[in-house]
N, C-alpha and C positions, 0 to 999 in steps of 0.2 A: 171494846175500848173501855179503860180504867183511868179515871181522872182524881186526883189526889188536891183537894185544896188545900192544901198545909204547906208550910214552907221548911217544915222539919223532916227529913228522910226518915227518922225513926218513928213515925207516925204511921209508917205501912212498911211490915215484913213478909216475905214470904219465906217457907222452912219448907224443903222436901225433905220427908225422912224415909230412908228405905235401909234396907238391909245389907249390910257391906260383906255378909257372908253370902248373898245369894249368889247362886249359879247363874252364870249370862245367858245359858242355853233354857231355859225354865223362866216363867213368868215369876215376877216377884211381887210381893205385896208393897205398896207403897202406901204414904198415909202424907197429908199437908196440913200446915200450921198456917195459918194468916193472922197476922196481929195489925189490927186498925185500929188506932187511936187509942191502944192501950186493953182493947179487946182482943181475947184470944178465940179464933176460931178451928176448931179441929176440923179438918175432913179426912174420913177414916176408910177403913176397907169397905167393899159392898156385901152384904149380908143378905141372900137369899134376893129381894129384888129393891131391897133398900140400903142407904148408905149410912155408917155411923158418922154422926154429927153434933158435934158440942160445942155450945158457946159458953166460955168463961167453966169448962168442964161438967156441965150440965147437958145432958142429953136432949136434943129437940127434935121435932118431927117435922120432913119439910113437906109442903112449903111451908117456912115459918116467920113471922115478922110481930115486930113488939112497936111498929106504927105505919102509918102508909108511908110506900117507896118514894123516894125523893127521886125524880127526872130534873136533868137539865140538859137544854137545848147546847149544843158544842156547833158551832159554825168552821166551817173548813176554808181555809185561806188558800 
């Protein structure tokens, strides 16, 4: 589950990138761009055993953190 603590819907975008010329009968490569609070996270194709991941255009190795994870308890009504 994803919870966005922002009133502005522009703070979170998901863009699925695919090849428009891909044959539907064959597997197609797709990539994903996440834009969260103005930071662009690119989730690319799998190469060997890892995925291409870039944050603001800089490749990162997974797992990648710049700070401790933020966890929030959500109650269910």
